[in-house]
C-alpha positions as a Markdown table, in Angstrom:
| # | Residue | x | y | z |
|---|---|---|---|---|
| 1 | Met | 2.3 | -16.1 | 11.4 |
| 2 | Asn | 4.6 | -14.0 | 13.6 |
| 3 | Glu | 2.7 | -11.0 | 14.8 |
| 4 | Lys | 5.9 | -9.3 | 15.8 |
| 5 | Arg | 7.2 | -9.3 | 12.2 |
| 6 | Ser | 7.9 | -6.0 | 10.5 |
| 7 | Ser | 7.5 | -5.0 | 6.9 |
| 8 | Arg | 10.6 | -2.9 | 7.2 |
| 9 | Leu | 12.9 | -5.4 | 5.4 |
| 10 | Ser | 16.4 | -3.9 | 5.5 |
| 11 | Gly | 18.5 | -4.6 | 2.4 |
| 12 | Phe | 15.5 | -6.2 | 0.6 |
| 13 | Tyr | 16.2 | -4.3 | -2.6 |
| 14 | Asp | 19.8 | -5.5 | -2.8 |
| 15 | Lys | 19.1 | -9.2 | -2.4 |
| 16 | Pro | 19.1 | -11.5 | -5.4 |
| 17 | Gln | 15.6 | -12.3 | -6.7 |
| 18 | Pro | 15.5 | -15.8 | -5.3 |
| 19 | Glu | 16.4 | -14.5 | -1.8 |
| 20 | Arg | 13.7 | -11.8 | -2.0 |
| 21 | Ala | 11.2 | -14.5 | -2.9 |
| 22 | Ala | 12.3 | -16.7 | 0.0 |
| 23 | Thr | 12.1 | -13.8 | 2.4 |
| 24 | Val | 8.6 | -13.0 | 1.4 |
| 25 | Ile | 7.4 | -16.6 | 1.6 |
| 26 | Glu | 8.9 | -17.0 | 5.1 |
| 27 | Trp | 7.5 | -13.6 | 6.2 |
| 28 | Ala | 4.0 | -14.4 | 5.2 |
| 29 | Gly | 4.1 | -18.1 | 6.0 |
| 30 | Leu | 3.0 | -19.1 | 2.5 |
| 31 | Ser | 2.5 | -22.7 | 1.4 |
| 32 | Pro | 4.6 | -24.2 | -1.4 |
| 33 | Lys | 1.6 | -23.9 | -3.6 |
| 34 | Asp | 1.2 | -20.2 | -2.9 |
| 35 | Ala | 5.0 | -19.7 | -3.3 |
| 36 | Ala | 4.8 | -21.3 | -6.7 |
| 37 | Ala | 1.9 | -19.1 | -7.7 |
| 38 | Leu | 3.9 | -16.0 | -6.9 |
| 39 | Asp | 7.1 | -17.1 | -8.7 |
| 40 | Gly | 5.2 | -18.1 | -11.8 |
| 41 | Ser | 6.0 | -21.8 | -11.8 |
| 42 | Gly | 2.5 | -22.6 | -10.4 |
| 43 | Gly | 0.5 | -19.7 | -11.6 |
| 44 | Leu | -2.3 | -19.4 | -14.1 |
| 45 | Thr | -2.3 | -22.1 | -16.7 |
| 46 | Ala | -3.5 | -21.9 | -20.3 |
| 47 | Glu | -6.3 | -24.3 | -19.5 |
| 48 | Gln | -7.5 | -22.1 | -16.6 |
| 49 | Ala | -7.2 | -19.0 | -18.8 |
| 50 | Asp | -9.3 | -20.7 | -21.5 |
| 51 | His | -12.3 | -20.7 | -19.0 |
| 52 | Met | -11.8 | -17.0 | -18.1 |
| 53 | Ile | -12.0 | -15.2 | -21.5 |
| 54 | Glu | -12.6 | -16.0 | -25.1 |
| 55 | Asn | -10.2 | -17.1 | -27.9 |
| 56 | Val | -7.4 | -17.8 | -25.5 |
| 57 | Val | -4.0 | -18.5 | -27.3 |
| 58 | Gly | -1.6 | -18.1 | -24.4 |
| 59 | Leu | -0.7 | -16.1 | -21.3 |
| 60 | His | 0.8 | -12.7 | -20.8 |
| 61 | Ser | 3.0 | -12.0 | -17.8 |
| 62 | Leu | 3.8 | -8.9 | -15.8 |
| 63 | Pro | 6.6 | -8.5 | -13.2 |
| 64 | Leu | 5.4 | -9.0 | -9.7 |
| 65 | Gly | 7.2 | -7.0 | -7.1 |
| 66 | Val | 6.6 | -6.5 | -3.4 |
| 67 | Ala | 6.5 | -3.1 | -1.7 |
| 68 | Ala | 8.0 | -3.2 | 1.8 |
| 69 | Asn | 7.8 | -0.9 | 4.8 |
| 70 | Phe | 4.0 | -0.4 | 4.9 |
| 71 | Leu | 2.4 | 0.2 | 8.2 |
| 72 | Ile | -1.4 | 0.5 | 7.7 |
| 73 | Asn | -3.8 | 1.0 | 10.6 |
| 74 | Gly | -1.0 | -0.3 | 12.9 |
| 75 | Arg | -0.6 | -3.5 | 10.9 |
| 76 | Glu | 2.6 | -4.5 | 9.1 |
| 77 | Val | 1.9 | -5.3 | 5.4 |
| 78 | Leu | 4.0 | -6.4 | 2.4 |
| 79 | Val | 2.2 | -5.4 | -0.7 |
| 80 | Pro | 2.3 | -7.3 | -4.0 |
| 81 | Met | 2.4 | -5.1 | -7.1 |
| 82 | Ala | 2.1 | -6.2 | -10.7 |
| 83 | Ile | 3.4 | -3.5 | -13.0 |
| 84 | Glu | 5.9 | -3.1 | -15.9 |
| 85 | Glu | 6.9 | 0.5 | -15.1 |
| 86 | Pro | 10.3 | 1.0 | -13.4 |
| 87 | Ser | 10.5 | 3.0 | -10.1 |
| 88 | Val | 6.9 | 2.4 | -8.9 |
| 89 | Val | 7.6 | -0.4 | -6.4 |
| 90 | Ala | 10.8 | 1.3 | -5.2 |
| 91 | Gly | 9.1 | 4.7 | -4.9 |
| 92 | Ala | 6.1 | 3.3 | -2.9 |
| 93 | Ser | 8.4 | 1.3 | -0.6 |
| 94 | Phe | 10.6 | 4.3 | 0.1 |
| 95 | Met | 7.7 | 6.6 | 0.9 |
| 96 | Ala | 6.2 | 4.0 | 3.1 |
| 97 | Lys | 9.5 | 4.0 | 5.0 |
| 98 | Leu | 9.3 | 7.8 | 5.5 |
| 99 | Ile | 5.6 | 7.6 | 6.5 |
| 100 | Arg | 6.4 | 5.0 | 9.2 |
| 101 | Glu | 8.2 | 7.8 | 11.1 |
| 102 | Gly | 4.9 | 9.7 | 11.2 |
| 103 | Gly | 2.9 | 6.7 | 12.5 |
| 104 | Gly | 2.2 | 5.0 | 9.2 |
| 105 | Phe | -1.0 | 5.2 | 7.1 |
| 106 | His | -4.4 | 5.5 | 8.6 |
| 107 | Ala | -7.1 | 4.2 | 6.2 |
| 108 | His | -10.8 | 3.5 | 6.4 |
| 109 | Thr | -13.6 | 2.7 | 4.0 |
| 110 | Thr | -17.4 | 3.3 | 3.7 |
| 111 | Glu | -19.8 | 0.4 | 3.4 |
| 112 | Pro | -19.4 | -1.7 | 0.2 |
| 113 | His | -22.5 | -0.1 | -1.5 |
| 114 | Met | -22.6 | -0.3 | -5.3 |
| 115 | Ile | -25.0 | 1.5 | -7.6 |
| 116 | Gly | -27.1 | -0.3 | -10.2 |
| 117 | Gln | -28.7 | 1.9 | -12.8 |
| 118 | Met | -32.0 | 1.3 | -14.6 |
| 119 | Gln | -32.8 | 3.7 | -17.5 |
| 120 | Ile | -36.6 | 4.2 | -17.7 |
| 121 | Ile | -37.8 | 5.5 | -21.1 |
| 122 | Gly | -41.3 | 6.4 | -22.3 |
| 123 | Ser | -43.2 | 6.9 | -19.0 |
| 124 | Pro | -46.2 | 9.1 | -19.8 |
| 125 | Asp | -45.7 | 11.3 | -16.7 |
| 126 | Leu | -42.1 | 11.2 | -15.5 |
| 127 | Arg | -42.7 | 13.0 | -12.2 |
| 128 | Ala | -45.6 | 10.8 | -11.3 |
| 129 | Ala | -43.6 | 7.8 | -12.3 |
| 130 | Arg | -40.7 | 8.9 | -10.0 |
| 131 | Phe | -43.1 | 9.3 | -7.1 |
| 132 | Ala | -44.6 | 5.9 | -7.8 |
| 133 | Leu | -41.2 | 4.2 | -7.6 |
| 134 | Leu | -40.4 | 5.9 | -4.3 |
| 135 | Glu | -43.8 | 5.0 | -2.9 |
| 136 | Asn | -43.1 | 1.4 | -3.9 |
| 137 | Lys | -39.5 | 1.4 | -2.5 |
| 138 | Thr | -40.1 | -1.2 | 0.2 |
| 139 | Arg | -41.7 | -3.6 | -2.3 |
| 140 | Ile | -38.8 | -3.2 | -4.8 |
| 141 | Leu | -36.2 | -3.7 | -2.2 |
| 142 | Asp | -37.9 | -6.8 | -0.8 |
| 143 | Leu | -38.0 | -8.2 | -4.3 |
| 144 | Ala | -34.3 | -7.4 | -4.8 |
| 145 | Asn | -33.5 | -9.2 | -1.6 |
| 146 | Gln | -35.0 | -12.5 | -2.9 |
| 147 | Ile | -32.6 | -12.7 | -5.8 |
| 148 | Asp | -29.3 | -13.7 | -4.1 |
| 149 | Pro | -29.8 | -15.7 | -0.9 |
| 150 | Val | -26.0 | -16.3 | -0.5 |
| 151 | Leu | -25.3 | -12.6 | -0.5 |
| 152 | Ile | -28.2 | -12.0 | 1.9 |
| 153 | Lys | -26.8 | -14.6 | 4.2 |
| 154 | Ala | -23.4 | -12.8 | 4.1 |
| 155 | Gly | -25.1 | -9.6 | 5.3 |
| 156 | Gly | -25.4 | -7.9 | 1.9 |
| 157 | Gly | -28.4 | -7.0 | -0.3 |
| 158 | Ala | -30.5 | -4.1 | -1.4 |
| 159 | Arg | -30.2 | -1.0 | 0.8 |
| 160 | Asp | -32.0 | 1.9 | -0.9 |
| 161 | Leu | -33.6 | 3.2 | -4.1 |
| 162 | Asp | -33.0 | 6.6 | -5.5 |
| 163 | Val | -34.8 | 7.9 | -8.6 |
| 164 | Arg | -33.4 | 10.8 | -10.7 |
| 165 | Leu | -35.0 | 12.8 | -13.5 |
| 166 | Ile | -32.7 | 13.5 | -16.4 |
| 167 | Asp | -34.2 | 16.6 | -17.9 |
| 168 | Asp | -31.9 | 17.1 | -20.9 |
| 169 | Ser | -30.5 | 14.4 | -23.1 |
| 170 | Pro | -30.1 | 13.7 | -26.8 |
| 171 | Ile | -33.4 | 11.7 | -26.6 |
| 172 | Gly | -35.2 | 14.0 | -24.3 |
| 173 | Pro | -36.2 | 13.5 | -20.6 |
| 174 | Phe | -36.1 | 10.1 | -18.9 |
| 175 | Leu | -35.8 | 8.5 | -15.4 |
| 176 | Val | -32.9 | 6.7 | -13.9 |
| 177 | Ala | -33.5 | 4.5 | -10.9 |
| 178 | His | -30.5 | 3.8 | -8.7 |
| 179 | Leu | -30.5 | 0.5 | -6.7 |
| 180 | Ile | -28.1 | 0.8 | -3.8 |
| 181 | Tyr | -26.7 | -2.7 | -3.2 |
| 182 | Asp | -24.4 | -3.9 | -0.5 |
| 183 | Thr | -22.0 | -6.5 | -2.1 |
| 184 | Arg | -20.0 | -7.3 | 1.0 |
| 185 | Asp | -16.6 | -8.9 | 0.0 |
| 186 | Ala | -17.4 | -9.1 | -3.7 |
| 187 | Met | -16.7 | -6.4 | -6.2 |
| 188 | Gly | -20.4 | -6.9 | -7.0 |
| 189 | Ala | -20.8 | -6.3 | -10.8 |
| 190 | Asn | -22.6 | -9.6 | -11.4 |
| 191 | Ala | -24.9 | -9.4 | -8.3 |
| 192 | Val | -25.9 | -5.8 | -9.1 |
| 193 | Asn | -26.5 | -6.5 | -12.8 |
| 194 | Thr | -28.6 | -9.5 | -12.0 |
| 195 | Ala | -30.7 | -7.6 | -9.5 |
| 196 | Cys | -31.3 | -4.8 | -12.0 |
| 197 | Glu | -32.4 | -7.2 | -14.7 |
| 198 | Thr | -34.7 | -9.0 | -12.4 |
| 199 | Leu | -36.3 | -5.8 | -11.2 |
| 200 | Ala | -36.9 | -4.5 | -14.7 |
| 201 | Pro | -40.4 | -5.9 | -15.2 |
| 202 | Thr | -41.6 | -4.6 | -11.9 |
| 203 | Ile | -40.1 | -1.2 | -12.6 |
| 204 | Glu | -41.9 | -1.1 | -15.9 |
| 205 | Gln | -45.2 | -2.1 | -14.4 |
| 206 | Ile | -45.0 | 0.7 | -11.8 |
| 207 | Thr | -43.9 | 3.4 | -14.2 |
| 208 | Gly | -45.7 | 2.5 | -17.4 |
| 209 | Gly | -42.3 | 3.0 | -19.2 |
| 210 | Arg | -39.6 | 0.7 | -20.7 |
| 211 | Val | -36.5 | -0.2 | -18.8 |
| 212 | His | -33.7 | 0.0 | -21.3 |
| 213 | Leu | -30.1 | -0.2 | -19.8 |
| 214 | Arg | -29.7 | -2.2 | -16.6 |
| 215 | Ile | -26.1 | -2.0 | -15.4 |
| 216 | Leu | -24.0 | -1.0 | -12.5 |
| 217 | Ser | -22.1 | 2.3 | -12.4 |
| 218 | Asn | -18.4 | 2.3 | -12.0 |
| 219 | Leu | -18.6 | 5.7 | -10.3 |
| 220 | Ala | -18.9 | 3.9 | -7.0 |
| 221 | Asp | -19.1 | 7.1 | -4.9 |
| 222 | Arg | -20.9 | 5.3 | -2.1 |
| 223 | Arg | -18.0 | 2.8 | -1.8 |
| 224 | Leu | -15.1 | 5.1 | -0.9 |
| 225 | Ala | -11.6 | 4.4 | 0.5 |
| 226 | Arg | -9.7 | 7.0 | 2.3 |
| 227 | Ala | -6.1 | 7.2 | 3.6 |
| 228 | Arg | -4.1 | 9.8 | 5.4 |
| 229 | Cys | -0.5 | 10.1 | 6.5 |
| 230 | Val | 2.0 | 12.4 | 8.0 |
| 231 | Ala | 5.7 | 12.7 | 7.0 |
| 232 | Pro | 7.8 | 14.4 | 9.6 |
| 233 | Thr | 9.6 | 17.3 | 8.0 |
| 234 | Ala | 13.0 | 16.1 | 9.1 |
| 235 | Ser | 12.5 | 12.8 | 7.3 |
| 236 | Leu | 12.1 | 14.5 | 4.0 |
| 237 | Ala | 15.6 | 16.0 | 3.9 |
| 238 | Phe | 18.2 | 14.6 | 1.7 |
| 239 | Gly | 21.4 | 15.8 | -0.1 |
| 240 | Asp | 21.2 | 19.6 | -0.4 |
| 241 | Phe | 17.5 | 19.7 | 0.1 |
| 242 | Thr | 16.2 | 20.6 | 3.6 |
| 243 | Gly | 13.1 | 19.0 | 4.9 |
| 244 | Glu | 11.2 | 22.4 | 4.8 |
| 245 | Arg | 12.2 | 22.9 | 1.1 |
| 246 | Val | 11.0 | 19.4 | 0.2 |
| 247 | Arg | 7.8 | 19.8 | 2.1 |
| 248 | Asp | 7.0 | 23.1 | 0.5 |
| 249 | Gly | 7.9 | 21.9 | -2.9 |
| 250 | Ile | 5.5 | 19.0 | -2.6 |
| 251 | Ile | 2.7 | 21.3 | -1.5 |
| 252 | Glu | 3.4 | 23.6 | -4.4 |
| 253 | Ala | 3.4 | 20.7 | -6.8 |
| 254 | Tyr | 0.0 | 19.5 | -5.4 |
| 255 | Ala | -1.4 | 23.1 | -5.8 |
| 256 | Phe | -0.6 | 22.9 | -9.5 |
| 257 | Ala | -2.6 | 19.6 | -9.8 |
| 258 | Ala | -5.5 | 21.0 | -7.8 |
| 259 | Ala | -5.8 | 24.1 | -10.0 |
| 260 | Asp | -5.0 | 22.7 | -13.5 |
| 261 | Ser | -6.6 | 19.7 | -15.2 |
| 262 | Tyr | -3.6 | 19.1 | -17.5 |
| 263 | Arg | -1.4 | 18.6 | -14.5 |
| 264 | Ala | -4.1 | 16.8 | -12.6 |
| 265 | Ala | -4.3 | 14.1 | -15.2 |
| 266 | Thr | -0.6 | 13.2 | -14.8 |
| 267 | His | -0.7 | 13.7 | -11.0 |
| 268 | Asn | -3.6 | 11.2 | -10.7 |
| 269 | Lys | -1.9 | 8.8 | -13.1 |
| 270 | Gly | 0.9 | 8.7 | -10.5 |
| 271 | Ile | -1.6 | 7.7 | -7.9 |
| 272 | Met | -3.0 | 5.0 | -10.2 |
| 273 | Asn | 0.5 | 3.6 | -10.8 |
| 274 | Gly | 0.3 | 2.4 | -7.2 |
| 275 | Val | -3.4 | 1.6 | -7.1 |
| 276 | Asp | -3.6 | -0.4 | -10.4 |
| 277 | Ala | -0.5 | -2.5 | -9.6 |
| 278 | Val | -2.2 | -3.9 | -6.4 |
| 279 | Val | -5.6 | -4.2 | -8.1 |
| 280 | Ile | -4.0 | -6.2 | -10.9 |
| 281 | Ala | -2.0 | -8.4 | -8.5 |
| 282 | Thr | -5.2 | -9.4 | -6.7 |
| 283 | Gly | -7.2 | -10.2 | -9.8 |
| 284 | Asn | -9.5 | -7.2 | -9.5 |
| 285 | Asp | -10.9 | -5.0 | -12.3 |
| 286 | Trp | -8.4 | -2.2 | -12.8 |
| 287 | Arg | -10.4 | -0.7 | -15.6 |
| 288 | Ala | -13.4 | -0.2 | -13.3 |
| 289 | Ile | -11.1 | 1.4 | -10.6 |
| 290 | Glu | -9.6 | 3.7 | -13.2 |
| 291 | Ala | -13.0 | 4.8 | -14.5 |
| 292 | Gly | -14.4 | 5.4 | -11.1 |
| 293 | Ala | -11.3 | 7.3 | -10.0 |
| 294 | His | -11.2 | 9.7 | -12.9 |
| 295 | Ala | -15.0 | 10.3 | -12.8 |
| 296 | Tyr | -14.7 | 11.0 | -9.1 |
| 297 | Ala | -11.9 | 13.5 | -9.8 |
| 298 | Ala | -14.3 | 15.4 | -12.0 |
| 299 | Arg | -17.4 | 15.2 | -9.8 |
| 300 | Gly | -17.3 | 19.0 | -9.1 |
| 301 | Gly | -17.5 | 19.9 | -12.7 |
| 302 | Lys | -13.7 | 20.2 | -13.2 |
| 303 | Tyr | -11.1 | 17.5 | -13.3 |
| 304 | Thr | -8.7 | 17.9 | -10.3 |
| 305 | Ser | -6.4 | 16.1 | -7.9 |
| 306 | Leu | -7.6 | 13.1 | -6.1 |
| 307 | Ser | -5.2 | 13.7 | -3.2 |
| 308 | Ala | -4.5 | 16.7 | -1.1 |
| 309 | Trp | -1.2 | 17.8 | 0.6 |
| 310 | Gly | -0.5 | 20.5 | 3.2 |
| 311 | Lys | 1.1 | 21.1 | 6.6 |
| 312 | Asp | -0.3 | 19.8 | 9.9 |
| 313 | Ala | -0.3 | 21.9 | 13.2 |
| 314 | Asp | 3.4 | 20.9 | 13.8 |
| 315 | Gly | 4.5 | 21.9 | 10.3 |
| 316 | Asn | 4.9 | 18.3 | 9.1 |
| 317 | Leu | 3.8 | 17.3 | 5.6 |
| 318 | Ala | 0.3 | 15.8 | 5.7 |
| 319 | Gly | -1.5 | 14.0 | 2.9 |
| 320 | Thr | -4.9 | 12.6 | 2.2 |
| 321 | Leu | -6.4 | 10.5 | -0.6 |
| 322 | Glu | -10.1 | 9.7 | -1.2 |
| 323 | Met | -11.4 | 7.7 | -4.1 |
| 324 | Pro | -14.0 | 5.0 | -5.1 |
| 325 | Met | -12.6 | 1.5 | -4.5 |
| 326 | Ala | -14.8 | -1.3 | -5.7 |
| 327 | Val | -12.6 | -4.3 | -5.1 |
| 328 | Gly | -13.4 | -7.8 | -3.9 |
| 329 | Ile | -11.8 | -10.9 | -2.5 |
| 330 | Val | -14.4 | -13.4 | -3.6 |
| 331 | Gly | -15.8 | -14.2 | -7.0 |
| 332 | Gly | -14.4 | -13.4 | -10.5 |
| 333 | Ala | -10.8 | -13.7 | -11.4 |
| 334 | Thr | -9.8 | -13.1 | -7.8 |
| 335 | Lys | -11.2 | -16.5 | -6.9 |
| 336 | Val | -9.8 | -18.5 | -9.8 |
| 337 | His | -6.4 | -17.0 | -10.4 |
| 338 | Pro | -3.8 | -18.7 | -8.3 |
| 339 | Thr | -1.5 | -15.7 | -8.1 |
| 340 | Ala | -4.3 | -13.4 | -7.0 |
| 341 | Gln | -5.1 | -15.8 | -4.2 |
| 342 | Ala | -1.5 | -16.0 | -3.1 |
| 343 | Ala | -1.3 | -12.2 | -3.2 |
| 344 | Leu | -4.2 | -11.9 | -0.9 |
| 345 | Lys | -2.6 | -14.4 | 1.5 |
| 346 | Leu | 0.6 | -12.4 | 1.4 |
| 347 | Met | -1.2 | -9.3 | 2.6 |
| 348 | Gly | -3.2 | -11.2 | 5.1 |
| 349 | Val | -6.5 | -9.6 | 4.1 |
| 350 | Thr | -9.8 | -11.2 | 5.1 |
| 351 | Thr | -12.3 | -8.6 | 3.9 |
| 352 | Ala | -12.6 | -6.5 | 0.7 |
| 353 | Arg | -12.6 | -3.4 | 2.9 |
| 354 | Glu | -9.1 | -4.3 | 4.3 |
| 355 | Leu | -7.9 | -4.7 | 0.7 |
| 356 | Ala | -9.3 | -1.3 | -0.3 |
| 357 | Glu | -7.5 | 0.3 | 2.7 |
| 358 | Ile | -4.2 | -1.2 | 1.6 |
| 359 | Ile | -4.7 | -0.1 | -2.0 |
| 360 | Val | -5.6 | 3.5 | -1.2 |
| 361 | Ser | -2.6 | 3.7 | 1.1 |
| 362 | Val | -0.3 | 2.5 | -1.7 |
| 363 | Gly | -1.8 | 5.1 | -4.0 |
| 364 | Leu | -1.0 | 7.9 | -1.5 |
| 365 | Ala | 2.5 | 6.6 | -1.1 |
| 366 | Gln | 3.1 | 6.5 | -4.8 |
| 367 | Asn | 1.7 | 10.0 | -5.2 |
| 368 | Leu | 4.2 | 11.2 | -2.6 |
| 369 | Ala | 7.0 | 9.5 | -4.4 |
| 370 | Ala | 6.2 | 11.2 | -7.6 |
| 371 | Leu | 5.7 | 14.6 | -6.0 |
| 372 | Arg | 9.0 | 14.4 | -4.1 |
| 373 | Ala | 10.9 | 13.6 | -7.2 |
| 374 | Leu | 9.3 | 16.3 | -9.2 |
| 375 | Ala | 9.7 | 18.9 | -6.5 |
| 376 | Thr | 13.5 | 18.2 | -6.0 |
| 377 | Glu | 15.7 | 16.4 | -8.5 |
| 378 | Gly | 13.2 | 15.9 | -11.3 |
| 379 | Ile | 11.3 | 12.7 | -12.2 |
| 380 | Gln | 14.0 | 11.4 | -14.6 |
| 381 | Arg | 16.9 | 11.0 | -12.2 |
| 382 | Gly | 15.7 | 7.9 | -10.3 |
| 383 | His | 13.4 | 6.7 | -13.1 |
| 384 | Met | 16.2 | 6.7 | -15.8 |
| 385 | Gly | 18.4 | 4.5 | -13.8 |
| 386 | Leu | 15.8 | 1.8 | -13.8 |
| 387 | His | 14.6 | 2.4 | -17.3 |
| 388 | Ala | 18.2 | 2.1 | -18.5 |
| 389 | Arg | 18.2 | -1.5 | -17.6 |
| 390 | Gln | 15.3 | -2.2 | -19.9 |
| 391 | Val | 17.0 | -0.3 | -22.7 |
| 392 | Ala | 20.1 | -2.3 | -22.2 |
| 393 | Ile | 18.2 | -5.6 | -22.4 |
| 394 | Ala | 16.4 | -4.4 | -25.5 |
| 395 | Ala | 19.8 | -3.7 | -27.1 |
| 396 | Gly | 20.8 | -7.4 | -26.4 |
| 397 | Ala | 22.7 | -7.1 | -23.1 |
| 398 | Val | 22.7 | -10.2 | -20.9 |
| 399 | Gly | 24.0 | -11.1 | -17.5 |
| 400 | Asn | 26.5 | -8.5 | -16.1 |
| 401 | Glu | 26.4 | -6.6 | -19.3 |
| 402 | Val | 23.0 | -5.2 | -18.3 |
| 403 | Glu | 24.4 | -3.2 | -15.3 |
| 404 | Ile | 27.5 | -2.1 | -17.2 |
| 405 | Val | 25.6 | -0.8 | -20.2 |
| 406 | Ala | 22.9 | 0.8 | -18.0 |
| 407 | Gly | 25.5 | 2.5 | -15.8 |
| 408 | Lys | 27.3 | 4.1 | -18.7 |
| 409 | Met | 24.1 | 5.4 | -20.3 |
| 410 | Val | 22.9 | 7.0 | -17.0 |
| 411 | Ala | 26.3 | 8.6 | -16.5 |
| 412 | Glu | 26.2 | 10.0 | -20.0 |
| 413 | Lys | 22.5 | 10.9 | -19.7 |
| 414 | Lys | 22.0 | 9.2 | -23.0 |
| 415 | Val | 19.5 | 6.4 | -22.3 |
| 416 | Arg | 18.8 | 5.2 | -25.9 |
| 417 | Val | 18.8 | 1.9 | -27.6 |
| 418 | Asp | 21.4 | 3.1 | -30.2 |
| 419 | Arg | 23.8 | 4.2 | -27.5 |
| 420 | Ala | 23.2 | 0.9 | -25.6 |
| 421 | Glu | 24.1 | -1.0 | -28.8 |
| 422 | Glu | 27.3 | 1.0 | -29.2 |
| 423 | Ile | 28.4 | 0.4 | -25.6 |
| 424 | Leu | 27.6 | -3.3 | -25.9 |
| 425 | Arg | 29.7 | -3.6 | -29.0 |
| 426 | Gly | 32.6 | -2.0 | -27.2 |
| 427 | Ile | 32.3 | -4.4 | -24.3 |
| 428 | Arg | 32.2 | -7.4 | -26.5 |
| 429 | Ala | 35.1 | -6.2 | -28.7 |
| 430 | Gly | 37.3 | -5.5 | -25.7 |
């Protein structure tokens, strides 16, 4: 692949779909097989799907877009995004373009440590049982590291054991043992769950209690992804809005989300628009990512913003995002889904940590796109133009009719199916 290539693809949005696809394929040096997986002609088959879940009757598709302009840790990246909502891919791409002027995104991750929980009920002396588990930590970790030799060979395995006393619950006090497990390039659910189930008899022998639930936690707060960026104030200006006005409006909008849980829920949903789209495109578990993100947002006892925005020393807009990011590039659907494999090749990622760094950067970009729209012209202006096309199609418009009907609805600020049908009848009657 050409290391001098840039993800800044001028005019990419205005190209016909086949040309966009061809551009991406050439840019990433994808094989015909990978190209077919991306365009749908060689993607997941019903037969493959039948081995993935139960009661398969068919396939369900989502649009697959590519966000351009991303510069992450000095590397040019085109980002595949699977999502049905208009304006998300365009918003992320445009914000990535602005952030390039400030040096791009800088992202890093912690070690891929997952938490496996074992609920211990019925120990006669909970505090003594807790101490006994901690005293036998080395033995327990050694046993855990005999379970998955492939993962151990890859450098993963059990790293630590924590034991918590739950004093107040609907069934009274009990213990929870946390197995800290390094899953390397896997998301790790199967490895962690298997380890917990294997350890259960030993835990029971040590504590004199009964191990009930044995399951990983999706609050993966030991497996964090962080991204930061700077948008030069001058780059934020457009139309009648000065850069300073846009910058301050974004910071004020962030402050609302930081202080109010009702606003934070929608604020964080905007972040997840970007995050989930990449997670889905790569065959990862978006429900796990969602659960972890929202639990992390409430870790202080109040649900709040995952991101933070302010001014740097030079007065430029500066943003950060930190959240759990348990994604993998081996195992599960990521390994068997042809489109997921092609998506990983498109981004050129070779580790799960690289993938997490891209995803958190996209989340920060999408957050900025939503805040900029809210703080200036309102969220509907750009969104409605794209939504109008969907409404036009729902009304029966085809070919060139779609743009004509959508354009008239946006101009009238009446983006409704009934109005689209009226416009369509007029076009066809004339």
